[in-house]
N, C-alpha and C positions, 0 to 999 in steps of 0.2 A: 923441546920442540915436540916430539913425538907426543909427550904428555899433553903438550898443549892443543894439537890436532885433536887426539881422543877426547878432551875435555869438550871441545867445539862440536866434534860429531855428535856427543852426549845432549848437548844443549839442543843440536838439531832436532836429533829425535822425540823429544819431549812433544807431546802435542798442546798446540796453543789454544787457548780460549779465546774465542772472537768476543768482542765488544758487545756485539748483539746478545750473544748467550747470557755474557753477564747481567745485560739490562732485563734479560727475558726472566732471569731467577729473581732480580730485586723485584720485577711486577708481581711474580707468582708470590712472595712472601708479603707484598703489599695485597693482593688479592685474598689470601688465605687470611689477613688481617682484619680487612675490611668484612669480610663473610663472618666471621668470628663476631665482631664488633656488631653486626647486625642480628646475627642470633641472639646475642645478649640483650640488644634493646627490643627485640621479639618478645622473649621470654620476660622482660619486664611489663611491657605492654599486655600482654596476655595474663600475667600475675594480677598487675592491677584492674582489668577487666573481670577478671573473676571474682576478686574479692568485691568490686562494685555491684555484680550482677547477685551477689550472694543475698537471698532473701533473709533479712534480719529475724530474730525469734519473736512472734507477735505479744505484745503487752496486752493482758487480759484488761478488759474494757473495767473501769471502776465501778465498784458496787454490783460487778457481775458475780455470778456463783464460781465461774471459771477463778476468778482473783481469789477467792475465799478458799477454794480447795486447796490452794497451793499454801493456807496457813494450819492445814490440818496436820496431826503428828501422825506419822506413819509407824505403824508397829514392825519390829524388828523381825518377828515369825508370826505365822497365822496362829491365831489363838484357836485353843480348844474351848469346845463349850463346857462352861463350867457345870459340872454335874449336880451342884445344890441350888442352881437356879430354880427360881419359883415365882411364877406370876403375883403371889402375894407378898413378894418382896419388894412388889411398886404399889403396894395399898390395894385395899379392894376395888373391882372394876367400876368404873364411871363414877367417881366422887363429884362433888358440887364443890369444886376447888376456888371456883371464883363468886361464890356466896350469891349468885343469882336465882336461886331458888330452883334450879334445872341442873339435873345431872349432864355430865359431859358428853354423852352419846346423843341425849336429845338437842343439846347445843349444836352439834356437829351436824345432825340432821337438819335441824333448822336453817344453818348456814348452806348445805351442801345441796338439798332438795330443793325442787321447784314447785309451786304450785301446791303445796303442802297445807295439812288442816290439822288442828289440835283436835285431841281426844275430848278435851272438855274446853268449850269456847271461851270460859270465864276464867282460864288459867294458860296462859301461854308458856307450855313447858311441853307436856306429853304430846309428840307429833303421833297423829293418827294413820294419815296417808300422805303419799307424795310421790314425786317422780324424780328419777335419779338420772342423769345423764352422766352416765359411770366414767370417768376419765380413765381408767386401766383398761376397760374393754372396747371403749367406744359405743356401748349398747345402750338402751334405753330401759331402765328397770321400775316396775310399778311398786312402790312399798305401801305395803297396808300390814298394819301392826297386828300382831296375834301370835299364839305360841308357835303354830306351823308356817309362819309367813315372815315374821320378822329378821331372821337371819337372812333373808334374800338379800339384803344390804347390812353390811357389817362396817364398822370403823376401823380402818386399817392405822395401827402406828407405823408410820411410813419408814421410820428407824425402828425396827422391830424392837422389843423389849429385850429378846434373847440376846440379838446382835449388840444392844448397847450393854447389857450386862458384860460381856465378855471383852467389851472394848473401853472399860471405864466406869461403868453405872454399879458394879460390884463394891467400888470403894466410896460409894457417894452413902450420905445417911438417909433415913427412910423418908423425911419429908421431901427432900431433892427427888427421889426417885418417884414420889408422889405426883409432884408437879408436873416432871418430866412425863409421866404415862398419862395426864389429863391436858398435857400442853396444845391448844389449837394447832400450833405450827406445825407438830408431829401428828395429826389426824387429817385421814381424809375418808370420806364415804364411798364405798365401791361394794362391787357384785360381791356377795358372801364366799361362793365357791373359789373365784380368785384371790381372795384374801387368806383363804386357808391354803390354797396352793403354795402361795409365796412363804408363809411361815416365817421364820426368823432369819431369813437368807438376806444377804447384801448386795449391793449393785453388780458385785462380780458373778454372783449366782442366780439374781432374780431381776427381771427387769419388766415395766407392764406390757401386756401383749401389744396394746395399742402404741404404736412407735411415735405417735405425735405427740404422746403425752410423757414421753421418756425424758425429754430435755426439762420440764417443769418438775418431774418427778426426782431426778437426781440433783437438781438445783435444790428443792426441798430438804433432800436427805443431808446435803452440803449446809445449808442454814441451820438443821438442828444439830449436826455434829460439830458446828461451830460455836453455836451457843452454848452447847452442854460440855464442851473440851472433849468429846469424844474421840478416838483415832480411828485411822482406817487401815487395811491391810494393803501391799502393795499391789496386789490384784483388784481389790477393789478400787484405789487410786487409778489405775491403768483404766479400768472399765468406765468411771467418772469420766476421766479425761477423753476417751473414745465416744462416749455420747455426748458432749459438750463440744466436740470438734465441729460437729454440724452447726452448733446454736451458741458461740462464744459470747455472745452478748446477752445470754439468757439471764435476767435479774435474780438476785439473791432474795426470796422471801423473805417477809420481815414479819409474818402473822397467819 
């Protein structure tokens, strides 16, 4: 009997949980679950929105220099200038490779000069005078043929012969090197001093002072390197991309 009374007393001492508190606990669990589900939904929405708003990688326009740039071979390491490089490896300067009766220098002068005149009116070959709107500097140069004046306008190899040598031309035969050195695609009339300053440097090391001509200049370099399967360094590639970023549709020259 005493035992039964003690058990009853013990049951009376245990605090009872009210029905209201039990409902509250169930509500709290449901609230936590709903909040968690909302957070997951928001995360999914945010992720989808971020993916949708990401700008896709631009596709270079067809026929552009930027498109051709991606086809060039990249050298694994920066080449060292070949010690045995000699200008004569590309043949004697300014040959008549197209058999038109005029040397390449005069062909390019006739192409690039304005209001030019021939030294001999009976022979459309040797340029005597003319006006060059120099693309490299943006200046106007009066050309006058002569021992002391002819060098004011020089013909630049857009891809310098020394650069070509170290990036593929050393393996060519003599005939291919001669054609390369006289290819109008790779030649531009320009200010003599500027041409001398450029030397054999590539696009990572030198660009024309006239910024407006940098896109056409780099596009022409790419056209030459693509045509003759010449390589580029990683720095050169980056420099070309940087220039073409402002003119992604710059067309690839064909001549």
